[in-house]
C-alpha positions in Angstrom: -28.1 0.1 19.2 -29.9 -1.3 16.2 -27.6 -4.4 15.7 -25.5 -6.0 18.3 -21.7 -5.8 17.7 -19.6 -9.0 17.6 -17.1 -10.0 20.2 -14.0 -11.0 18.1 -11.0 -8.7 17.6 -12.0 -8.1 14.0 -15.5 -7.1 15.1 -14.1 -4.8 17.8 -11.6 -3.1 15.4 -14.5 -2.5 13.0 -16.6 -1.1 15.7 -13.8 1.3 16.8 -13.3 2.7 13.3 -17.1 3.2 13.0 -17.2 5.1 16.3 -14.2 7.2 15.4 -15.9 8.3 12.2 -18.9 9.5 14.1 -16.8 11.2 16.7 -14.8 13.0 14.0 -18.0 14.3 12.4 -19.0 15.7 15.8 -15.7 17.5 16.1 -15.9 18.9 12.6 -19.4 20.2 13.2 -18.4 21.8 16.5 -15.4 23.5 14.9 -17.6 25.0 12.3 -20.0 26.3 15.0 -17.1 27.8 17.0 -15.8 29.5 13.9 -19.2 30.9 12.9 -19.9 32.3 16.4 -16.4 33.8 16.6 -17.0 35.7 13.4 -20.4 36.8 14.7 -18.9 38.1 17.9 -16.2 39.9 15.9 -18.8 41.6 13.7 -20.8 42.6 16.7 -17.7 44.0 18.4 -17.1 46.2 15.3 -20.5 47.9 15.7 -20.8 47.5 19.5 -22.3 50.5 21.4 -22.0 50.2 25.1 -25.1 52.5 25.5 -27.3 50.2 23.4 -29.0 47.9 25.8 -30.4 45.7 23.0 -26.9 45.3 21.5 -25.5 44.4 24.9 -28.1 41.6 25.3 -27.3 40.2 21.9 -23.6 40.3 22.7 -24.0 38.5 26.0 -26.2 35.8 24.4 -23.8 35.2 21.5 -20.9 35.1 24.0 -22.7 32.5 26.1 -23.4 30.4 23.1 -19.7 30.7 22.0 -18.5 29.5 25.5 -21.0 26.6 25.4 -20.0 25.4 21.9 -16.3 25.8 22.9 -16.9 23.4 25.8 -18.8 21.1 23.5 -15.9 21.1 21.1 -13.5 20.2 23.9 -15.7 17.3 24.9 -15.9 16.1 21.3 -12.2 16.2 20.9 -11.7 14.2 24.1 -14.1 11.6 22.9 -12.5 11.5 19.5 -9.1 10.8 21.1 -10.3 7.8 23.1 -14.0 7.1 22.4 -14.6 4.4 25.0 -13.0 2.2 27.6 -15.7 -0.4 28.5 -18.6 -2.4 27.2 -21.5 -4.2 28.9 -23.7 -6.9 27.3 -26.9 -7.6 29.1 -30.5 -8.8 28.7 -33.3 -6.5 29.8 -35.7 -8.7 31.8 -38.7 -6.4 31.2 -38.2 -5.9 27.5 -36.8 -9.4 27.0 -34.2 -8.0 24.7 -30.4 -8.3 24.4 -28.5 -5.0 24.4 -24.9 -3.8 24.3 -23.5 -0.5 25.5 -20.0 1.0 25.1 -19.0 3.3 27.9 -16.8 6.4 27.5 -16.1 9.8 29.0 -19.0 11.3 27.1 -21.8 10.4 24.7 -21.0 9.7 21.0 -24.0 9.5 18.8 -25.4 10.2 15.3 -28.8 9.6 16.6 -29.3 10.6 20.3 -31.9 7.9 20.7 -29.3 5.2 19.8 -25.9 6.3 21.1 -22.8 4.5 20.0 -21.2 5.3 23.4 -22.9 6.2 26.7 -21.5 8.5 29.3 -19.7 6.8 32.3 -22.0 8.9 34.6 -25.2 7.4 33.2 -27.1 5.2 35.6 -26.8 2.0 33.7 -23.0 2.5 33.5 -22.9 1.8 37.3 -23.2 -1.9 36.6 -19.9 -1.8 34.8 -18.2 -0.8 38.0 -20.3 -2.5 40.7 -21.9 -5.6 39.4 -20.7 -9.2 38.9 -22.0 -11.2 36.0 -25.5 -12.5 36.4 -28.7 -10.9 37.6 -28.2 -7.3 38.7 -30.1 -4.1 38.9 -29.5 -0.3 38.6 -31.6 2.7 39.5 -32.7 5.7 37.4 -33.6 8.9 39.2 -37.3 9.5 39.1 -38.0 6.1 37.3 -37.0 3.4 39.8 -35.1 0.2 39.5 -34.4 -1.9 36.4 -33.5 -5.6 36.5 -31.1 -7.0 33.9 -28.9 -10.1 33.4 -25.3 -9.0 32.8 -23.5 -11.4 30.5 -20.2 -9.6 29.7 -18.0 -6.8 31.0 -15.2 -5.9 28.6 -12.4 -3.3 29.1 -10.4 -1.8 26.2 -7.0 -0.2 25.8 -7.1 2.3 22.9 -4.3 4.5 21.8 -3.7 6.6 18.7 -7.0 5.3 17.1 -5.8 1.7 17.5 -7.2 -1.1 19.6 -4.2 -2.2 21.6 -5.9 -4.8 23.8 -9.1 -5.8 25.5 -10.2 -8.4 28.0 -13.3 -9.7 29.6 -13.5 -9.7 33.4 -15.8 -9.9 36.3 -13.8 -7.1 38.0 -13.2 -3.8 36.3 -9.9 -2.6 37.9 -7.4 -5.4 37.3 -3.8 -4.7 38.6 -2.2 -4.9 35.2 -4.3 -2.3 33.5 -4.2 0.0 36.5 -0.4 -0.2 36.7 -0.2 0.9 33.1 -2.3 4.0 33.8 -0.4 4.8 37.0 2.9 4.6 35.2 1.9 7.7 33.1 2.1 11.3 34.2 -0.4 12.4 36.9 -2.6 14.5 34.6 -3.0 11.5 32.2 -4.0 9.3 35.1 -7.1 11.3 36.0 -8.4 11.0 32.5 -7.7 7.2 32.4 -8.9 6.4 36.0 -12.5 6.4 34.9 -11.8 3.0 33.3 -10.5 1.6 36.5 -12.8 3.0 39.2 -13.3 0.3 41.9 -16.6 -0.6 43.5 -15.9 1.2 46.8 -14.8 4.4 44.9 -17.9 4.2 42.7 -20.2 4.0 45.7 -18.7 7.3 47.0 -18.9 8.9 43.6 -22.5 8.0 43.0 -23.9 8.7 46.5 -26.8 11.0 46.5 -25.7 14.7 46.9 -28.0 15.1 49.9 -25.5 13.0 52.0 -22.4 14.5 53.6 -19.3 12.4 53.5 -15.8 12.3 54.9 -13.4 10.2 52.9 -10.2 9.2 54.7 -7.1 7.7 53.1 -3.4 7.9 52.9 -1.5 10.3 50.6 -1.9 9.2 47.0 -4.8 6.9 47.7 -7.1 8.7 45.2 -9.2 10.9 47.5 -8.9 14.0 45.3 -9.6 12.0 42.2 -12.7 10.5 43.6 -13.9 13.9 44.8 -13.5 15.4 41.3 -15.3 12.5 39.7 -18.1 13.0 42.3 -18.5 16.6 41.3 -18.7 15.5 37.6 -21.3 12.8 38.4 -23.5 15.2 40.4 -23.5 17.9 37.7 -24.4 15.3 35.1 -27.2 13.6 37.0 -28.6 16.5 39.1 -28.2 19.3 36.6 -31.6 20.8 37.7 -30.5 21.1 41.3 -26.8 21.9 41.0 -24.6 24.2 38.9 -20.8 24.4 38.9 -21.0 27.7 40.9 -22.6 25.7 43.8 -19.3 23.9 44.4 -16.2 25.1 46.2 -13.0 23.2 46.3 -10.8 24.0 49.4 -7.2 22.8 49.1 -4.2 22.9 51.3 -2.1 24.9 48.8 -2.3 26.6 45.4 -0.3 23.9 43.7 -2.9 21.3 44.5 -5.7 23.6 43.4 -4.0 24.4 40.1 -3.8 20.7 39.4 -7.5 20.2 40.2 -8.7 23.1 38.1 -6.4 22.0 35.3 -7.9 18.5 35.2 -11.6 19.1 35.9 -12.3 20.1 32.3 -11.2 16.5 31.4 -14.3 15.4 33.3 -16.5 17.9 31.6 -16.6 20.2 34.6 -16.2 24.0 34.1 -16.6 27.0 36.4 -16.0 25.4 39.9 -14.6 27.9 42.4 -11.6 27.2 44.6 -9.7 28.6 47.6 -6.8 27.6 49.8 -7.3 26.9 53.6 -5.6 30.3 54.3 -8.1 32.1 52.0 -11.0 30.3 53.7 -9.9 31.2 57.2 -9.4 34.9 56.1 -12.9 34.9 54.7 -14.4 33.3 57.9 -12.5 35.8 60.1 -13.7 38.7 58.0 -17.4 37.5 58.2 -17.4 36.3 61.8 -14.8 38.5 63.5 -15.6 39.3 67.1 -14.1 42.7 68.1 -13.4 41.4 71.6 -10.8 39.0 70.1 -7.2 40.1 69.6 -4.4 38.8 67.4 -1.1 38.5 69.3 2.0 38.0 67.1 4.3 35.1 68.0 7.8 36.4 68.8 10.5 33.7 68.8 12.1 33.5 72.2 9.6 35.8 73.8 6.1 34.4 73.3 5.5 31.3 75.6 5.3 28.0 73.7 1.6 27.1 74.0 0.7 25.3 70.9 1.3 21.6 71.3 0.9 21.6 75.1 -1.8 19.4 76.7 -3.6 22.6 78.0 -3.8 24.0 74.5 -5.0 20.7 73.1 -7.8 20.4 75.7 -8.9 24.0 75.0 -9.0 23.4 71.3 -10.8 20.1 71.7 -13.5 21.6 73.9 -13.9 24.5 71.4 -14.4 22.1 68.5 -16.9 20.0 70.5 -19.0 23.1 71.4 -18.8 24.4 67.8 -19.8 21.0 66.3 -22.8 20.5 68.5 -24.0 24.0 68.2 -23.8 23.9 64.4 -25.2 20.3 63.7 -28.8 19.6 64.6 -29.3 16.4 66.6 -32.3 14.3 67.5 -32.8 12.7 70.9 -33.5 13.4 74.5 -31.7 16.4 75.8 -30.4 16.9 79.4 -28.6 19.7 81.1 -25.0 18.8 81.5 -21.8 20.6 82.7 -19.2 20.9 80.0 -15.7 19.6 80.5 -14.7 23.1 79.4 -15.6 24.3 82.9 -18.0 26.9 84.3 -19.6 29.5 82.0 -20.5 27.0 79.3 -24.0 25.5 79.4 -24.1 22.3 77.3 -26.4 19.4 76.6 -26.1 15.7 76.7 -27.7 14.0 73.7 -28.7 10.4 74.1 -29.2 8.5 70.9 -31.3 5.4 70.5 -29.5 2.1 70.9 -27.9 0.8 67.7 -27.9 4.3 66.1 -24.2 4.5 66.1 -21.6 2.1 64.6 -20.6 -0.7 66.8 -23.8 -2.5 67.5 -26.2 -2.7 70.5 -26.2 -1.1 73.9 -24.3 2.0 72.8 -24.9 5.6 73.8 -23.2 8.6 72.3 -22.7 11.7 74.4 -22.6 15.0 72.6 -21.8 18.5 73.8 -23.5 21.5 72.6 -22.7 25.1 73.7 -25.8 26.8 75.1 -24.3 30.2 75.9 -22.4 33.0 74.2 -19.8 33.1 77.0 -16.1 32.7 76.2 
C-alpha cells in the first residue's frame, strides 16, 4: 500500500468508497469477459461438428475458460458486496517499514503487487486471528518466519456500501459482533464467520494438510463451518498439491450436504464431492464385499434383539480395534499377544515410548492389531 490510510471514521469511510470503486471495476471487467466467452461458445456451437477433433478441443478450452471466469465473477461480486472485515497495522522488523493491510474474503486490487485488500487465507492474515498486539511472527510456506510488531487490529461492520461501525480490539471475536452475525439466517452466518474466527478455530483451519485431525464438539458448535474453512484454506495455500476433486465431504444426511455444497462457493470452493454415510457404506460394501458374509433381514418380533446388548458391543469393539491397528502403521516394540476377541485372532502388543501419549510420564499404550484373516 503506497500511502498508509488514516484511522478516523472519515478516513475509513473514504477508504471504503475507494475500495468499492476498485471492486466495481473488477466486477464490470469480469461481466464483460463472461459475456464475450458466452458469445464465443454460442458461435462455436452453431458450427460444432462432433467428428472434428480440433473443434472439440477448442470447445472444451473455451468452456473451461468460461467456467473459470464465471467463478471469478462470483468472487468479485462477493467482494464488492462486503470488501473487507478487518485491518492490521504493523511494522516489519526486517524492512523497518510501517504497513497496513485490510483483510477480506478475497483479494481486491488494481495493482496485484499492492492489493487494497488481502485474502483472509493469506499467511499474514493469521496474525489478525491469533496474535495479541506487540511483537509477533507469521510463517510463509517455503520462505520461513517473518517478525513484525502489531500495533492495531480493527474489525468493521459494513452493510449496503456503508460503514456501520468499527472497533479496535486485542481479540477478534467479541461477543457483541458475533451475536449480531448469529442472529442472521444460517447461510449468512457462514459468510460472516470469517470475521469472527477464534484462535482455537484458526489453529484447526490453518493446520498443515499432512496432519489428520478429529474435531469434537456439541451440536451447533461450528465443527462443519471450521471444516469448510479448512478446505478453503488448503486449496488456497496448497494449490499445487491439492485440487477440489481431492476432497470428499461425508455427511449424516442429504439436508446437511445440500447446506454445505450451497455455502462452499461463498468460500471460493468449487467442485468438492460429497456423499451420505449410507452411500459411503454401500460403496465400501461393493468394493470390499466378502462372499462368505450374508445379510439377514431384521424381522420385528422374530429376529432376536442383539444390537445394544453387551455381547454385541464387545464384538463390535473388538472388530474396531483389530481394524484400526491393522490399518494404521505404528512404531514401537511388537510382542505376540492374545486378543480379547478370543482364539483365532493373532494380535500384537505395541509399546510406545514413555511420554509419547497424552497424560505425562510413565505411560504405556496397548494396541491391538489383527494378524490373521480369520473371522
